[in-house]
C-alpha positions as CSV (number, residue, x, y, z in Angstrom):
1,M,3.8,4.8,40.4
2,D,4.3,0.9,40.5
3,F,8.0,0.4,40.2
4,H,7.3,-3.1,39.9
5,G,5.1,-3.2,37.2
6,F,7.8,-0.3,35.3
7,Y,10.9,-2.1,35.6
8,T,8.6,-5.4,34.7
9,G,6.9,-3.3,31.5
10,Q,3.5,-4.1,33.2
11,I,1.7,-0.4,34.0
12,F,0.9,2.3,31.4
13,D,0.4,5.2,33.3
14,A,3.6,6.0,33.9
15,Y,3.7,9.2,32.6
16,E,1.3,10.4,35.4
17,W,4.4,10.1,38.0
18,M,7.5,10.5,35.4
19,G,8.1,13.9,33.5
20,A,7.2,17.5,34.7
21,H,4.1,17.8,36.9
22,Y,2.8,21.4,37.8
23,S,0.4,22.1,40.7
24,E,-0.2,26.0,42.1
25,K,1.9,25.1,45.0
26,E,5.1,23.5,43.1
27,T,6.7,21.8,39.9
28,T,7.7,18.0,40.2
29,F,10.7,16.8,37.8
30,R,11.6,13.0,37.2
31,T,13.2,11.3,35.4
32,F,15.0,7.6,34.5
33,A,18.6,7.7,34.0
34,P,20.2,4.5,36.0
35,Q,23.6,4.7,34.6
36,A,24.2,8.5,35.0
37,G,26.8,9.7,37.5
38,K,24.7,13.0,38.2
39,V,21.4,15.2,36.7
40,E,20.9,18.6,36.6
41,L,17.5,20.0,36.2
42,I,18.4,23.5,33.3
43,L,15.4,25.2,34.5
44,N,15.1,28.9,31.9
45,G,18.5,28.6,32.2
46,K,19.3,28.3,35.7
47,T,21.0,24.9,36.9
48,I,19.6,23.1,39.9
49,P,20.3,19.6,41.4
50,M,18.5,16.3,41.2
51,K,17.9,13.9,44.3
52,K,18.1,10.8,43.8
53,A,14.8,8.8,44.3
54,Y,13.3,5.8,44.7
55,N,16.2,2.9,44.3
56,G,18.9,5.9,43.4
57,Q,18.1,5.3,39.5
58,F,15.5,7.9,39.4
59,Y,16.6,11.9,39.6
60,E,13.9,14.7,41.2
61,A,13.3,18.2,41.9
62,V,11.0,19.9,42.9
63,V,10.6,23.7,42.3
64,K,8.0,26.2,43.9
65,D,8.2,28.8,41.2
66,A,8.2,26.9,38.2
67,K,4.9,27.5,36.2
68,P,3.5,26.2,32.7
69,G,5.9,27.8,29.8
70,D,8.7,27.4,31.5
71,E,11.6,26.0,29.3
72,Y,13.6,23.0,30.6
73,E,16.0,20.2,29.6
74,Y,17.8,17.3,32.1
75,R,22.1,18.0,32.3
76,I,23.1,14.2,32.4
77,Y,26.8,13.4,33.5
78,S,27.9,10.0,32.4
79,S,31.8,9.1,31.9
80,G,33.0,12.7,32.3
81,K,30.7,14.1,29.7
82,A,27.6,16.1,30.5
83,V,24.9,16.2,28.0
84,D,21.3,18.2,27.5
85,H,18.4,16.1,26.9
86,C,14.4,16.9,26.4
87,D,12.4,15.1,29.1
88,P,11.6,11.9,27.4
89,Y,7.9,12.4,29.7
90,G,7.6,15.9,28.6
91,F,4.5,17.5,28.0
92,L,5.6,19.9,25.4
93,M,8.8,21.4,23.7
94,Q,9.7,24.1,21.4
95,R,9.1,24.5,18.1
96,R,11.9,22.8,15.8
97,P,14.7,23.8,15.6
98,D,14.9,24.6,19.3
99,H,13.8,21.2,21.3
100,K,13.8,22.4,25.0
101,S,11.0,20.4,27.0
102,I,7.9,23.2,28.4
103,V,6.2,22.6,31.6
104,H,2.9,22.1,30.5
105,S,-0.5,20.9,32.8
106,L,-2.9,18.0,31.4
107,D,-5.7,19.6,33.0
108,D,-5.9,22.5,30.9
109,Y,-8.7,21.2,28.7
110,K,-12.3,19.7,29.5
111,F,-13.3,17.9,26.4
112,D,-17.4,17.6,25.7
113,D,-17.4,14.7,23.4
114,A,-19.3,12.4,26.0
115,A,-21.6,11.0,23.9
116,W,-19.4,10.2,20.7
117,M,-16.8,8.4,23.4
118,K,-19.5,6.1,24.7
119,K,-21.0,5.0,21.1
120,R,-17.9,4.6,19.3
121,S,-16.8,1.5,18.0
122,D,-14.3,-1.0,16.3
123,M,-16.4,-0.1,12.8
124,K,-15.8,-4.1,11.8
125,S,-19.9,-3.9,10.9
126,K,-19.8,-0.1,9.8
127,P,-18.5,1.8,7.1
128,L,-14.6,3.2,8.0
129,N,-13.6,5.5,5.1
130,I,-10.3,7.1,6.7
131,Y,-8.3,10.4,5.4
132,E,-5.0,10.3,5.8
133,L,-4.0,13.4,6.4
134,H,-0.4,15.8,6.9
135,A,-1.4,18.0,9.3
136,G,1.0,21.0,8.0
137,S,0.8,20.3,4.5
138,F,-3.1,19.7,4.1
139,R,-4.0,24.1,3.5
140,K,-0.6,26.2,4.4
141,P,-1.2,29.8,4.4
142,A,-0.6,31.7,1.3
143,G,2.9,32.7,0.8
144,E,4.4,30.9,3.7
145,S,5.9,27.5,2.7
146,D,7.8,27.6,6.5
147,E,4.6,28.1,8.2
148,W,1.6,25.8,9.1
149,Y,-2.5,26.7,10.6
150,N,-2.7,25.6,13.8
151,Y,-4.8,22.6,15.3
152,E,-7.9,24.4,15.5
153,Q,-7.5,26.6,12.3
154,L,-7.2,22.9,10.8
155,G,-10.2,21.6,12.3
156,D,-12.2,24.9,11.1
157,M,-11.3,23.5,7.0
158,L,-10.9,20.1,7.7
159,I,-14.1,19.4,9.1
160,P,-16.5,20.4,6.7
161,Y,-14.5,19.0,3.9
162,M,-14.4,15.5,5.2
163,K,-18.3,15.8,5.7
164,E,-18.7,17.2,2.4
165,N,-16.2,14.5,0.8
166,G,-17.6,11.8,2.1
167,Y,-15.0,10.7,4.9
168,N,-15.8,9.5,8.1
169,Y,-12.2,9.4,10.2
170,V,-9.1,11.0,9.8
171,E,-5.6,9.3,10.4
172,F,-3.1,11.9,11.1
173,L,0.7,11.1,10.3
174,P,2.7,11.5,13.5
175,L,2.0,14.0,15.5
176,C,4.5,13.4,18.6
177,E,7.2,16.4,18.4
178,H,10.1,15.4,15.6
179,P,12.9,17.6,14.5
180,S,12.8,17.0,10.7
181,D,9.7,17.9,8.5
182,E,11.3,15.5,6.3
183,S,10.4,12.4,8.3
184,W,7.0,13.6,8.2
185,G,6.9,12.7,11.7
186,Y,8.1,8.9,11.8
187,Q,11.4,9.6,13.5
188,T,9.9,10.8,16.9
189,T,12.2,13.1,19.7
190,G,9.0,13.4,22.0
191,Y,6.8,10.5,22.6
192,Y,4.2,12.8,24.9
193,A,4.3,16.0,23.0
194,P,2.2,16.9,20.1
195,T,4.2,18.2,17.9
196,S,4.4,22.3,18.2
197,R,4.9,23.2,14.4
198,Y,0.7,23.3,14.6
199,G,0.2,25.0,18.0
200,T,-0.6,23.9,21.7
201,P,-2.1,20.9,23.3
202,E,-4.9,22.3,24.1
203,Q,-5.4,23.1,20.1
204,L,-4.9,19.4,19.3
205,K,-7.6,18.5,22.0
206,K,-10.1,21.4,20.9
207,L,-9.4,19.8,17.4
208,I,-10.4,16.5,18.5
209,D,-12.9,17.5,20.2
210,K,-14.7,19.2,17.1
211,L,-14.1,16.0,15.2
212,H,-16.3,13.9,17.6
213,Q,-18.6,16.9,18.1
214,N,-19.2,16.2,14.4
215,D,-19.9,12.4,14.2
216,L,-16.1,12.6,12.5
217,G,-13.4,9.9,14.3
218,A,-9.3,10.2,14.5
219,I,-6.3,7.9,14.3
220,L,-2.8,8.8,15.4
221,D,-0.1,7.2,13.1
222,F,2.1,5.7,16.0
223,V,5.8,4.9,16.2
224,P,6.9,2.1,18.6
225,V,9.7,0.5,16.6
226,H,12.2,3.3,16.3
227,F,13.2,6.7,17.2
228,A,15.3,9.8,16.2
229,V,19.3,9.6,16.9
230,D,19.0,13.6,17.9
231,Q,21.4,13.2,20.7
232,Y,18.8,15.5,23.0
233,G,16.4,12.9,22.5
234,L,16.2,9.3,23.8
235,F,19.7,8.6,22.1
236,K,22.3,7.2,24.7
237,Y,20.2,9.2,27.4
238,D,22.0,8.3,30.4
239,G,25.3,7.6,29.0
240,S,24.3,4.1,27.7
241,A,22.2,2.3,25.4
242,L,18.9,2.8,28.1
243,Y,16.0,2.5,25.2
244,E,18.0,1.1,21.9
245,F,19.8,-1.4,21.7
246,P,23.9,-1.8,22.8
247,S,24.5,-2.9,19.5
248,N,24.4,-1.2,16.0
249,D,23.7,-4.8,14.1
250,V,19.9,-4.6,15.6
251,G,20.2,-1.2,17.4
252,M,19.6,0.8,13.8
253,S,17.1,0.8,11.6
254,E,17.1,1.1,7.6
255,W,16.0,4.6,8.2
256,G,19.1,5.4,10.2
257,S,16.8,5.8,13.2
258,C,17.6,3.8,16.7
259,N,15.4,0.8,17.3
260,F,14.0,0.0,20.6
261,M,14.7,-2.4,22.9
262,H,11.3,-4.3,23.7
263,S,12.5,-7.0,26.1
264,R,13.6,-4.2,28.2
265,G,10.3,-3.3,31.0
266,E,10.9,0.0,31.1
267,V,11.4,0.6,27.5
268,R,8.0,-1.4,27.1
269,C,6.2,0.7,29.8
270,F,7.7,3.8,28.0
271,L,6.1,3.1,24.5
272,Q,2.5,1.3,26.2
273,S,2.1,4.9,28.3
274,S,2.9,7.1,25.3
275,A,0.3,5.2,23.2
276,N,-2.4,4.9,26.3
277,F,-1.9,8.6,26.9
278,W,-2.8,9.9,23.3
279,L,-6.1,7.9,23.6
280,K,-6.7,8.5,27.1
281,E,-5.6,12.4,27.5
282,Y,-6.3,13.4,23.9
283,H,-9.3,11.2,23.1
284,F,-7.5,9.9,19.6
285,D,-10.0,6.7,18.8
286,G,-7.1,4.6,17.7
287,L,-3.4,3.9,16.7
288,R,-1.9,3.4,13.5
289,M,0.8,1.4,14.2
290,D,3.6,2.1,11.8
291,A,5.8,-0.3,10.8
292,I,4.8,-4.0,12.7
293,S,7.2,-6.4,10.6
294,R,9.8,-4.9,12.8
295,I,8.5,-5.9,15.4
296,I,7.3,-9.5,14.1
297,F,10.8,-10.5,12.6
298,W,14.6,-9.0,13.8
299,Q,14.5,-5.9,11.3
300,G,11.5,-7.0,9.2
301,D,13.7,-9.8,8.0
302,E,11.9,-12.8,7.7
303,R,15.1,-14.9,7.7
304,R,16.3,-13.3,10.9
305,G,13.5,-15.3,12.8
306,V,10.8,-13.9,15.1
307,N,11.8,-11.6,17.5
308,G,9.7,-12.8,20.7
309,N,10.3,-10.3,23.2
310,A,8.8,-7.4,20.8
311,L,5.7,-9.6,20.1
312,D,5.2,-10.3,23.7
313,F,5.2,-6.4,24.3
314,V,2.4,-5.7,21.5
315,K,0.5,-8.5,22.4
316,T,0.5,-6.9,25.8
317,M,-0.1,-3.7,24.8
318,N,-2.9,-4.2,22.7
319,S,-4.7,-6.3,25.2
320,R,-4.8,-3.5,28.1
321,L,-4.6,-0.6,25.5
322,K,-8.3,-2.2,24.7
323,E,-9.5,-2.6,28.0
324,L,-8.4,0.9,29.1
325,N,-9.8,2.6,26.0
326,P,-13.1,1.0,25.0
327,G,-13.9,1.2,21.8
328,C,-10.9,2.2,20.1
329,M,-9.3,0.6,17.1
330,L,-6.0,-0.9,16.8
331,I,-4.7,-0.9,13.2
332,A,-1.4,-2.6,11.9
333,E,0.8,-1.8,9.0
334,D,2.4,-4.3,8.4
335,S,3.8,-6.3,4.9
336,T,4.6,-9.5,6.1
337,S,2.6,-13.3,5.8
338,Y,2.9,-13.2,9.2
339,A,-0.3,-15.6,10.4
340,G,-2.3,-13.8,13.2
341,I,-1.8,-10.3,13.2
342,T,-5.8,-9.5,13.9
343,K,-7.0,-12.6,15.5
344,E,-7.5,-12.2,19.1
345,I,-4.2,-12.8,21.6
346,S,-6.3,-15.5,23.2
347,K,-6.3,-17.4,20.2
348,G,-2.5,-17.1,19.4
349,G,-3.6,-13.9,17.6
350,L,-1.6,-10.3,18.3
351,G,-5.0,-8.5,19.0
352,F,-5.3,-5.4,15.9
353,D,-8.1,-4.7,15.0
354,Y,-7.0,-4.4,11.5
355,K,-4.1,-4.9,9.1
356,W,-2.8,-3.2,6.2
357,D,-3.9,-5.4,3.0
358,L,-0.3,-3.8,1.1
359,G,-0.7,-7.1,-1.1
360,W,-4.2,-5.4,-2.6
361,M,-3.1,-2.6,-3.0
362,H,0.6,-3.5,-5.0
363,D,-1.3,-5.9,-7.2
364,T,-4.0,-3.2,-7.8
365,L,-2.0,-0.4,-9.2
366,E,0.4,-2.8,-11.1
367,L,-2.8,-3.9,-13.0
368,F,-3.7,-0.5,-13.3
369,E,0.2,0.6,-14.6
370,L,-0.4,-1.9,-18.1
371,A,-1.3,-1.2,-20.8
372,P,-4.3,-2.5,-22.0
373,E,-3.1,-5.0,-24.2
374,K,-1.1,-6.4,-21.6
375,R,-4.1,-6.8,-18.5
376,P,-5.4,-9.9,-20.0
377,E,-2.4,-11.8,-18.9
378,K,-2.4,-10.2,-15.4
379,Y,-6.6,-10.2,-14.9
380,H,-6.2,-12.5,-11.8
381,K,-4.0,-9.3,-10.2
382,L,-8.0,-8.1,-9.0
383,T,-8.8,-11.5,-8.2
384,F,-6.1,-12.5,-5.8
385,S,-7.1,-11.1,-2.4
386,M,-9.9,-12.6,-2.1
387,M,-8.0,-16.0,-1.9
388,Y,-7.0,-14.5,1.5
389,F,-8.6,-11.9,2.6
390,R,-10.3,-13.7,4.9
391,D,-7.3,-15.0,7.1
392,E,-7.7,-11.1,8.5
393,S,-9.5,-8.6,9.0
394,Y,-8.2,-5.9,6.2
395,L,-8.2,-2.3,5.9
396,L,-7.5,-1.4,2.1
397,P,-4.7,1.3,1.9
398,L,-3.7,4.4,-0.5
399,S,-1.3,5.6,1.6
400,H,0.8,8.5,1.5
401,D,3.8,5.9,0.9
402,E,2.1,5.4,-2.8
403,V,3.0,8.9,-3.7
404,V,6.3,10.2,-2.7
405,H,9.8,9.4,-3.6
406,L,9.1,9.0,-7.7
407,K,6.3,6.8,-7.1
408,K,4.2,8.8,-9.0
409,S,0.8,10.8,-7.5
410,I,-2.0,7.5,-7.8
411,V,-3.7,8.9,-11.1
412,N,-0.5,9.3,-12.8
413,K,0.5,5.7,-12.0
414,I,-2.4,4.8,-14.6
415,Y,-1.9,4.1,-17.8
416,G,-2.9,6.6,-20.2
417,T,-3.7,10.2,-21.8
418,D,-4.7,12.7,-18.6
419,E,-8.7,11.6,-19.5
420,E,-8.0,7.9,-19.5
421,K,-6.4,8.2,-16.2
422,L,-9.2,9.9,-14.7
423,A,-11.7,7.7,-16.0
424,Q,-9.7,4.9,-15.1
425,A,-9.2,6.2,-11.4
426,R,-13.2,6.7,-11.0
427,A,-13.5,2.8,-12.0
428,L,-10.4,2.0,-9.6
429,Y,-12.0,3.2,-6.7
430,M,-15.2,2.1,-7.4
431,Y,-13.2,-1.3,-7.4
432,M,-11.8,-0.4,-3.8
433,M,-15.2,0.7,-2.2
434,V,-17.1,-2.9,-3.0
435,H,-14.0,-4.7,-2.2
436,P,-14.5,-6.0,1.4
437,G,-12.6,-4.4,4.1
438,K,-12.3,-0.8,5.6
439,K,-11.0,2.1,3.1
440,L,-7.8,4.5,3.2
441,N,-6.6,7.3,1.0
442,F,-4.2,10.1,1.3
443,M,-5.6,13.6,1.0
444,G,-5.3,14.9,-2.6
445,N,-6.4,11.7,-3.8
446,E,-9.8,12.9,-4.1
447,L,-9.0,15.8,-6.7
448,G,-7.0,13.9,-9.0
449,Q,-3.7,15.5,-8.1
450,L,-1.0,14.7,-10.8
451,R,1.8,15.3,-9.0
452,E,3.6,13.9,-6.3
453,W,2.7,14.9,-2.3
454,S,5.6,17.1,-1.0
455,E,5.4,18.5,2.8
456,K,6.5,21.6,1.8
457,R,3.4,22.7,-0.3
458,E,-0.3,22.2,-0.1
459,L,-2.2,20.1,-1.6
460,D,-3.3,21.3,-5.2
461,F,-6.8,22.9,-4.7
462,Y,-6.6,24.6,-7.3
463,L,-7.4,21.6,-9.4
464,L,-10.6,22.0,-8.8
465,D,-11.3,25.0,-11.1
466,E,-10.2,22.8,-14.0
467,Q,-13.7,21.0,-15.2
468,P,-11.8,17.0,-15.5
469,H,-10.8,17.2,-11.6
470,K,-13.6,19.2,-10.5
471,Q,-16.0,16.2,-12.0
472,F,-13.7,13.8,-10.6
473,N,-13.5,14.9,-7.8
474,D,-17.8,14.9,-7.7
475,Y,-17.6,11.3,-8.6
476,M,-15.7,11.0,-5.8
477,K,-18.2,12.7,-3.3
478,K,-20.7,10.8,-4.7
479,L,-19.1,7.3,-4.6
480,F,-17.6,7.8,-1.2
481,R,-21.2,8.7,0.5
482,I,-22.7,5.7,-1.4
483,Y,-20.5,3.6,0.4
484,L,-21.1,5.1,4.0
485,D,-25.1,5.0,3.2
486,S,-25.1,1.4,1.6
487,P,-24.6,-1.3,4.7
488,A,-24.2,-4.0,2.1
489,L,-20.7,-2.7,1.4
490,S,-19.6,-2.9,4.6
491,E,-22.0,-4.7,7.2
492,Y,-20.4,-8.4,6.3
493,D,-17.0,-7.1,5.2
494,Y,-15.2,-10.1,7.4
495,E,-18.0,-12.6,6.6
496,K,-18.5,-15.3,3.6
497,E,-21.9,-14.2,3.3
498,G,-20.9,-10.4,2.4
499,F,-19.0,-11.1,-0.9
500,Q,-19.3,-13.0,-4.1
501,W,-18.0,-13.1,-7.3
502,A,-20.2,-12.8,-10.0
503,D,-17.9,-13.3,-12.8
504,C,-14.2,-13.3,-12.9
505,S,-13.7,-15.5,-16.1
506,Q,-13.7,-12.7,-18.5
507,E,-9.9,-12.1,-18.8
508,Q,-9.6,-11.2,-22.7
509,K,-12.7,-9.0,-22.2
510,M,-11.3,-7.2,-18.5
511,I,-15.0,-7.6,-17.2
512,Y,-15.5,-8.1,-13.9
513,A,-18.8,-8.3,-11.5
514,I,-18.5,-8.2,-8.0
515,R,-21.7,-8.8,-5.6
516,R,-21.8,-7.4,-2.2
517,S,-25.0,-8.5,0.9
518,G,-25.7,-7.0,3.5
519,K,-28.5,-7.7,6.2
520,N,-31.1,-6.4,4.0
521,K,-29.5,-5.5,0.5
522,E,-27.3,-6.2,-1.9
523,M,-25.3,-4.6,-4.3
524,L,-23.8,-5.6,-8.1
525,A,-20.6,-3.8,-9.2
526,L,-19.7,-4.2,-13.2
527,F,-16.2,-3.1,-14.3
528,N,-15.0,-3.2,-17.8
529,L,-10.9,-2.3,-17.4
530,G,-9.8,-2.7,-21.2
531,N,-9.8,0.2,-23.5
532,K,-12.7,-1.3,-25.8
533,A,-16.6,-0.8,-25.3
534,Q,-17.4,-4.1,-24.4
535,I,-21.6,-4.7,-26.3
536,G,-23.9,-7.1,-24.9
537,Y,-22.4,-8.2,-21.8
538,E,-24.8,-10.6,-20.1
539,L,-25.2,-11.8,-16.4
540,E,-27.6,-13.9,-15.1
541,L,-29.0,-12.9,-11.6
542,E,-32.1,-15.7,-11.3
543,D,-33.0,-14.3,-7.8
544,A,-33.3,-10.3,-8.9
545,K,-36.5,-8.9,-9.3
546,D,-35.3,-5.5,-10.9
547,M,-31.8,-3.3,-11.0
548,E,-31.6,-0.2,-9.7
549,Q,-28.7,2.0,-11.2
550,I,-26.6,3.8,-8.3
551,L,-23.4,4.8,-10.1
552,D,-22.0,5.6,-13.4
553,S,-18.6,6.3,-13.4
554,D,-18.9,7.1,-17.5
555,S,-21.5,9.6,-16.6
556,S,-20.9,12.6,-18.4
557,E,-21.8,14.3,-15.0
558,F,-18.2,13.2,-14.1
559,G,-16.2,13.4,-17.6
560,G,-17.3,10.5,-19.1
561,S,-19.0,9.5,-22.5
562,N,-22.3,8.4,-21.6
563,G,-21.1,5.1,-23.2
564,S,-22.5,2.2,-20.9
565,S,-26.1,1.5,-20.6
566,F,-28.2,-1.4,-19.0
567,A,-31.5,-3.2,-19.7
568,F,-33.1,-6.1,-17.1
569,E,-35.5,-8.8,-18.3
570,K,-36.2,-12.0,-16.8
571,G,-33.1,-12.0,-14.4
572,V,-30.5,-11.3,-17.0
573,L,-28.6,-8.0,-16.9
574,R,-27.7,-7.0,-20.6
575,T,-24.5,-4.0,-21.0
576,T,-22.8,-1.9,-22.8
577,L,-20.0,-1.2,-21.2
578,A,-17.9,2.2,-22.3
579,P,-14.0,1.7,-21.8
580,Y,-12.3,2.2,-18.7
581,S,-15.8,2.2,-17.0
582,A,-17.7,0.7,-13.5
583,M,-21.5,0.8,-13.3
584,L,-22.9,0.1,-9.6
585,F,-26.4,-1.4,-8.9
586,E,-29.0,-1.9,-6.2
587,I,-30.8,-5.8,-6.4
588,K,-34.0,-6.1,-5.9
589,T,-34.7,-9.4,-5.0
590,A,-38.3,-8.7,-3.9
């Protein structure tokens, strides 16, 4: 290992030296504990002394008969006390509530996805429709609330489902090992260990491999800001604040976890090596980085000022990850107005490929929650996003955060009866698909699920036996397939010529018209988000020769009333728009 690079925060391969490394002759265990008085390896219950290595801040033990599957932890002595810790760089851990590390070889699986890895890209000019997934509650074995399908079984169910429903990437909520199911993986104890809840590292690699062989990409939710406080983890690892801040004022997060101290080179190498580990060793195609606002500002509070050390860390990490992993995507979940999140680092940015547009999400859902008589005064909730949209490369999320903690499901947020909710949800999703930016939907949204998501239950797939939800799902499948197959909806997402408001001045009628352009095709979407039919609405399209209707959200096929109609003559589109409806057209210009 490059020790100078380790201490100065420059290396991305610390895991290749740290941790437990197996060979047929021997297994070498190494850990970093500079303030420890003594460290012992506890291997299958047997105590083995560890010797100081390099400059005395590292500890090492070489064991000839250790093998994959053996359980181990480090007993770290400090100030007269001994605490047993799992290996910060361990590649596998016991299934919770047990927490020992497990000896595991990284050379146990050979990928067969070279074609995918060679062609993958950041998708900037391509359609990107992400299925956000909690691995443990997509499907559950019958009658087993505390059991899960393994990674390989999950892949067998997930792959055909994604293809059928029109998604081309999956984003997994954090899969690093974590003690509490209720944290959904966001409070981590094993930054190099895929959670044992869902099986083995080999099974996870096979899942990613199969996704790639089916032309589906995989993104991993990564948590670079904070970690779990469980004493067997990183917390006061060597008896001191090794990974976290020594002061609770900035050391504790709002979630009751410990904040990483990003000014330390050792911490930077730990995190950026972990990020690289998942991209390199598991072939993930990208990382969605959680809570970036807490990296930009101290505790995520703009009033506390910019955290310059943390910004330096993320810039270095992003720059090098892109070099080491061609075609990977780096996505920021950030709620601040800090400029340059997706700008190139050489131009003063942070180097992310995408930023979640949480403003778009809030404005859109707030409008749909309103009673129809209150919507005209909030009409421009749906137009405001285009005032700032080209400032960053945005991704539009309707994520897990919006369907938990008494926030209601997406459909259930919407005003009206169940029938009206589903009708408006069809229009909402067409608006999402024609709005510039890449897309992300949390699992269950495609079912029109009415209850909030819980990690303890599988999705309400039984809804597909009920006609309204089956029709809603049929609509979502067709809409998403149109999005994937229509370059006009993605080629120029971040270019001025890709989007135009054809009409955004119909406050009282609650009508919107959006025009999208690609290299060779143009599309038009019309929306009536009021509760009254709009008869005789006209839109001039002087350059259009003809119009072909691609999708009508009010079609009886999808649970609608067939109340919308249109005619096109001499450059004028004349329509009747059913209440709570949307229509999508291809514009013929030749």
